[in-house]
N, C-alpha and C positions, 0 to 999 in steps of 0.2 A: 748577464747583463746586470750591472749595479742598480738596485732599485732607487728611484728618485726620492728626494725628501718631500714630506707633505707640503712644505712651503713652496718648493719649486713646482710640484704638481699643481697646486692651486693657482699659481701665477700662470702656468702654461695653459691650464684649462680656462681660466678667466679670459686670457687674451684670445684663445681660440673661440670661446663662447661669443665674445663680443664680434669677432670677425664673422662667425657663422650667422649670428643674428642680423648683423648688418647685410650679409649676402642674402639671407632669407628675406629681409624686407625688400631688397631690390628685386628678387624673384616675384614676390607678391605684387609689387608695384608694376612690374613689367607684365604680369598676367593679363590685364585688359588689353594690352597692345597685340596679344595673340589673336584677337578678333579680327584684326586687319587682314590676317592671312586666310580668313574664311570669307566665302562669297557674300554673306549678309550679316555684317556686324550688327549686333542688337544693342542699341544705346540704352535701353531699359535694363538689360542684364548688367551692363557695365556700371550704370549708376547705382543699381541696388547692390552690386558687389562692393563698390568703393564706399558706399554709406555703411555697410556692415563692418568693413575693415576699420573704418574710421571710429565707429562705435566701440569696436573691441580695443582698439589702441587706447582710446580716451578712458575706458574703463580701467585699463591696466595702469596708466600713469597716475590715475586719481585714486587708485587703491580700491576700485569697485570691481564687481564680478558681472560679467555678461554671459548669457547661455544662448548662443547664436548658432552653434553646430556641435553636434555630438557624433561620436563613432557609431557605426553600425553595430548591433549586438553581436558579440563574439569576436570583434576586432581585436586581436591579441596585441597589436602594436602599441596600444595605449593601456595595457593592463596594470603598469606601475602606479603606485598611489600618487606619485608626484604629478602625473598628468591630470588628476582631479584636484589635488590639494594644494599644489604650488601655483601661485598666479602666474608666474613666468612660464611655466610648462603648459599650464592651461591656456595661455595665450597662444603659444606656438601651435598647440594641438588644434585649437579652434580656427586660428588664421590659416593653417594649412587645409583643414576641411572646407573652409569657405572658398579657398582657391580651387580645390578639387571640384566642388559643386559648381563653381562658375564655369570652369572649363568643360565640364560634362554637359552643361546647359548650353553652352555655346556650340558644341557639336550637335546636340540634339535639335538646336533651332536653325542650324546652317541649312541652306538650300542646296543640298547635294544629293546626287543619285544614290541609291542604296548601297552599292559596292564602295563608292568613296566615302560615304558616311561611316560604314563599318570600319574601313581602314583608319579614318580620322579618329574614331572612338577608340580603337585599339592603340593608336599612337598616343593619344591623350592619357589613356589609362597607364601605359608604360612611363610616361613622364610623371604621372601623379604618384605612382607607387615608388618611383625612384627618389622623388623629392620629400618623402615623409621625413620629418625631423628625427624620428626614431632611428633613421638609418645612418645618422652622423654622430661620431663620438661625443662632440661637445654639446650636442642637443639631446643626447639620450641619458636620462637621469640614472638609469640602472648601470650603464656603462661607466658614468662618472663616479657613482658611489663605489663600484667595484675597484676603480682605478685608485681612489683614495684608500679604500679598506686594505688593499693589497700592496700599497706603496709603489704603484706602477707596474707591478708584476703582471697583472691581467693585460695591460697594453703591450708589454713585451711578448707575452704568450700570443696575443692577438697577431702581432707583427710576424712572429714565427709561423703561425697558422696561414697567414696570408702568403708568405713566401713559399711555403710547402705546396699550397694550392696552385700558385703560379707554376710551379714545377709540374704539377699534375695536369695543368690546363683545364681545371674545373674546380668548382666550389664543392667542398666535401659536405655531403648531406647525411653522411652515417659514418660510424667508426669503421674504417676500411679494415683494420686488423682484426675485427671481431668476426669476419666471415671469410670463408674460402670455398670455392666450388669443389666438391668432392670430399670436403672435410665436414662441414655442417649445412651446406646447401647442395641440392641436387645429389642426395645420398640414397635414394631408392635403388635396391640392388637390381642389377641388370647388366647386359652386355651390348656393346657395339657389334652388330651382326652383319653390317653392310656399310661401305662408304664408297663415295665418289669424290670428285673434285670439289663439289658444292656442298654435300651434306654427309653426315654420319646418321645411320639409322640405329636407334637403341631398341632393344627388346628387354622389357622388364620381366623379372622373375615372378611367377604367379604366386599368390599367397593363399589360395583356396583350393581344395581338392579338385574341384571341377571348374571349368572356365567356359565362357560363351564360345560357340563354334566360330563365329565371325570375330576376327581381331579388330581392335580399335587403333586407328592410325591418327596421331595428333600432328597437325601442321601449325607450329607456333609462328609468331611474327619473326621475319628476318631482320627487323630493324633492331630487335633486342635478342637476348639469349633465351633459349627454350625453358631454362629453369625457373621462370615465373610460374610454371605449371608444376614445378617440383622444388619448392623452396625447402623448408624444414619439415620433418614428418608430421608435425601437428597441422600444417596447412598446405600439405602437398595434394593437389587435384589428381596427380598420377596415383599416389598411394590410395586415394579414395576410389578411383576407378578400379584399381587392382583388388581392393577389398570387396568391391561389388561383383567380383567374378569375371573380370575381363582380361584378355591378353592384350597388353598395351605396347604399342610401338610409338617412338617419339622421333621426329625429324629434328636433327641438330644442325642449324645452318652454319656454314663456315664464315668466319670473320674475314671479309675480302681484303686481299692484298692486290698489288698491281698485277700479279700473274693471273688473278681471276677477273680482272677488270673488263673483260670482253663479254661477259655473260649477259644474255638477253632475258626478256620476259618468258619467251618459250623455253629457254633453257631451265629457268626455274621451275615451270610447270613439268617439264620432262624429267629433270634430275631430282627435283625436290618434292614432286607430288606423285607423278605416275610410277616412277621407279620404286619408291617406297611402298606404293600400293602393291605392286607386283611381288616384291620380296616378302611383304607380310603375308600375301595370300599363299605363296609357295611354302613359307615356313609353317604357317598354320593349317596348310592343306585345305584351304576354304576358297570357294568360288567367289566370295564377296567380302568386303571389309565394311566396317562402319568408320566414317571419316569425321574428324573435328578440326576446325580451323579457327584460329584466334587472331583478331585484328586483320592485319594484312595477310596473315596465313589464311584467314577465311576468305579474303578477296581472291587469293591464289586458288583456293578450294572451288569457290564458285565458278571461276573461269575454267578450271580443270574439269569440273562436272558437265559443264556446257560442251567441252571439246569431246568428252567421252560420249555424251548423247549424240552429238553430231556424227560420231563414228560407229554408233550403234553398239558400243561396248558397256555392258551392265556389270561393273565390278564393285559398285559402291551401293550398299543396302540402305543406308541412311546417312544424313549429313547434319552436323551440329555447327552452328556459327555463333561464336562468342564475340561480342562487341565488334561486329564486322559491317563494313559498308559495301554493298554492291551497287547502290544507287548514290551517286555523288553530287546530287542536286543541291543538298544542303550539308556542307562540310564543317560547319562551325567556323572558329577562328583560324584554324589551320589553313582554310581556303584564303585567308587574307594575304598569305605568303606566296600564293600561286596565281600568276597571271601570265599573259602571253610573253612580254619581255623577259620575265624571270625564267620561264621554262625554255625559251628559245636561247637564252644565255647558258643554261645548263647543257642543252643539246649541242651547242657550238663547242663546249670546252670538254664535256666527258660523255656526250651522247654516242660517239663512235668508239669509245674505250677510255677507260679511267675509273677513278674511284670517288665515290661521294663519301666524304669523311663522317663517320659517325658522331663526332664531336659537334659538327654543325646541326645535325638532327637533334641531338641532346639539348643544344642551346635553345632551338625552337620550341621544344616541348616544355622546357623549363620556363620560358618567359610567358607562356600561355597561362601559367599559374605563378607569376612571379612573387606574389605575397605568401604563397606557400613553399615554393621551390627555390627561391633566390634570396630575398631579402631577410628572412628569419635566420638564414645560415651566415649571411654577411654579419648581421648583428651578433649572433651567438659566438661565431668563430673568430671574428676580427675585432669587433668592438669590446666584447667581454672576455675574449681569450679562452673560451670554453671549447670543449671538443663535442661534436655531435654524438647523439646517443646511437646505440647499435640497433639498426632497424633493417631487417632483411629485404623488404620491398624497396627501400631507397638504395641498398647496396645493388640490387639488380638494376634499378633505374640508372645507376651510373656506369653500368657495365654494357655500354652500347657497341654496336657494330657498324663496319663499313659496308657500303653496297656498291655493286658494279654499276657504272655510269648508264650504259645502255638500258639496263633493266629499270633503273631508277627513273630515267628520263621517260621511258615508255609509260611507266606507272603514273607519273605526274600528268602528262599530256592526256592520256586516255581515260583517266578516271577523274582526278581533281579538276582538271582544266575543261575537258570536252565531255566528260560523263558518258562515255560510249559503251561501257561494259554492259549497262542495262538496256541498250538499244539493240533489238535483234538484228544480227547480221552486220553491225557497224564495225566490229573487229573481226580479224582473222588470227586465230592462235593455233599453232601447230598444224597449219594447212587447211583448217576448217573454220567456217563461221561460227561466231559465238551467239547462241541464243539461250539465255537463262530459262526461258519458258519451256524448254525442253528438259529441264532438270526436274524430274517427276518423283524421285524417291522421297520418303518422309523427311521432313526438315524440323530441326529444332533451333530456334533463334533466341539468344539471350542478349539483352542490352542492359545498360546501367543508367539509371535516371539522371545522374549528375555527371555523365561522361562528357568531357570537353574535347575529346579527340574524335570519338564517333557518336555524334548525337543520337539519342535513343530513337527520335522519329525517323531518322534516316535509316537505322537498322531495321526499324519496323517495316519499312517499304520493301524489304527483301521479300516479304510474303506476296506482294503483289507482282513480283517479277519471276519468281520461280514457278514452275508449272505443277508443283506438288498440291495435292488435295489433302494429304495428311500433314498439317502444319500445326506447330506449337510455338508460341511466342511467350516469353517470360521476361518481365522487367524487374531488374534487381535495384537495390539502393546503391548509393555511393557512386564512385567514379569508375573510370576505365579499368583500373586494376583491382581496387578494393572491392568493386562490385562482382567481380569475377572470383577472386580468391577470398571465399567466404566459407570456411568449413563449418559443417554442422555443429561441431563441438563448441564453437565460439559463441553459439546462440545469439548471434548479432544480426542486425539489419533485416529488412523485410523484402518480399518480393511480390509482384503483382501478376495475376493470371485472369484469363477469361475464356469463355467457351466459344466466342465468336470474334471474328476479325473484320471489322469495317474498314473502309478504305482509309478513313481519316484517323491518324493515331491518337489524337486527343479524344475523339469519340471512344476509341477502344479504352483509353485510360480512364474515362469517366465511368465506364461500366465494369472495369476490372475489380477483382477482389484482392485485397491486401493479405498476405500470409506471413506470419512472423518467422524469422530465421532464414537459414540458407536455402538456395534453390538447388544445390547439389542432389539431395535425395530425390526431388522431382525429376531431374534429368536422368538420374540412375534408373528410375522406374520406367521412364520413356525408352532409354536405350535398351533395357531388358526385353522389351517387346520386339526388338530388331536383332536379338542375339543369334538367331538361327538355331536355337537348342543349346544343349550342353555337351561337353566331352570332357574326358579325364585331362587334368592339367598336365602339361608336358614336364618331363623330369629336368630338362635343360633348355637353355635358349639356342636358337638357330637350328640348323639341320646339317645334313652332309654336304649340302652345296654352299650354305651360308654359316660358316663356323665363326664363333666369337673371335673378334679382332683385339679387343681390349675391354676391360670392365667400363661400365658407366661411371661417370658421365662422358667419357671420352675426351680426346684432346682437343677437338675443334671448339668446344664450348669454353675452354680454359684460356683461348687466345684473347688477350685484352688489347684494346686500343692504347697505343703508347703516345 
């Protein structure tokens, strides 16, 4: 593409800026009318809002400066110096922030029931985030400066990036070429020792002369790929568990296609939990396993343990739940997407068979944190023409999976919508009633303080539902993923612990002790108490019945959504 001349660029930018400014003024002027859609329009809020906008505009045209609204500390959208130093950009910033504050106040003062108010608050936030002037080329000073400095090349690159992402059907959050599963992600040595139509089971090669008698079986979330627990060697939770002397087995869920669209919740328990337990027991020649579930993998694990208890089968010696909900009474913002009409619609379309596209799930998780996972990449990739940096967590985040409709619909209705999993006898799984109170083996529960997917207070309530008397709860820092993937070598983040577990999570937090650094060593010490003793490390993976099928990471995990 031939670069434009500076004169042509300036003319185009000037015209575009005028159009956007006029459009932005229309948006600001229309903001008060949004009150009419709420049950109780507040005339005082409207008057104060218009008075502030008038003062701000008057100051701009008179060459004065007003300070009526400032970004929150750490708001990176307005980091460029022009937002502070240039009167025009300072006006755009403050007028936007005033409109945002006004809409938030409207929702907060609306006479709405709690669920409706939360939905209105979420909808207002999406509108507020989207309308930030930094998201538009003609009102982003950094994008304009780059366009001039590069004689239009940054704009051309941005258009090319946009077209490429349209083909990918997602916004690029990381350099996709920097990573590949099996090349520099999921590289811990091991073999696939068993597979069925739904999962592959990986056994990793030991790295210590002796290993625990009881193998550790990890159940990752099926909504994403398992290698969040085995990213790169420096931050691999699998590698850490191996170094602590464990024989580790990993469930690798299949990325569902139409042929697997009939699988149910019970199928996931049988094929994805119980069968891996049995295979691991036979290979390790152990009567029991230690089990770990992460996110929805932990929800599967909780249901599976209740089924085993109902059947009188004791094959699990301890259970670890990482950022897991068993009580769905408070699901955070994800719950805003789940109501009776939406679930009934899913049930009517894919509940009897079909596929829930992973791209739709990825979209939901992204807009929950749109100012972290959407708009920064719109600005960086399309307005500035840059490429995102290489980041393994975000590569994994974009590697989603499809789910079978029957299982997905059962999950939505019986957990998020009706919260039956934690009600004794409310559900029947694999032919028996589910009662978490019968789950009596020692449990370790890890949650993250800033988790927007599994609120930590909801994870804490696991302690009240299981029947275990040997209970450990640890609260990590950061969010749903970064709070879990926190290797000791990084020497980052804290975690909180306590010796007692009151019913109220906030009471627990008030008495908890903060400990610097990773929670991984604490978990390893806990798991060692349930190792069942030591044995000589096996010389090879599998056994005569379960021979290696292919090297880890296996082919299931490499299947990407197209």
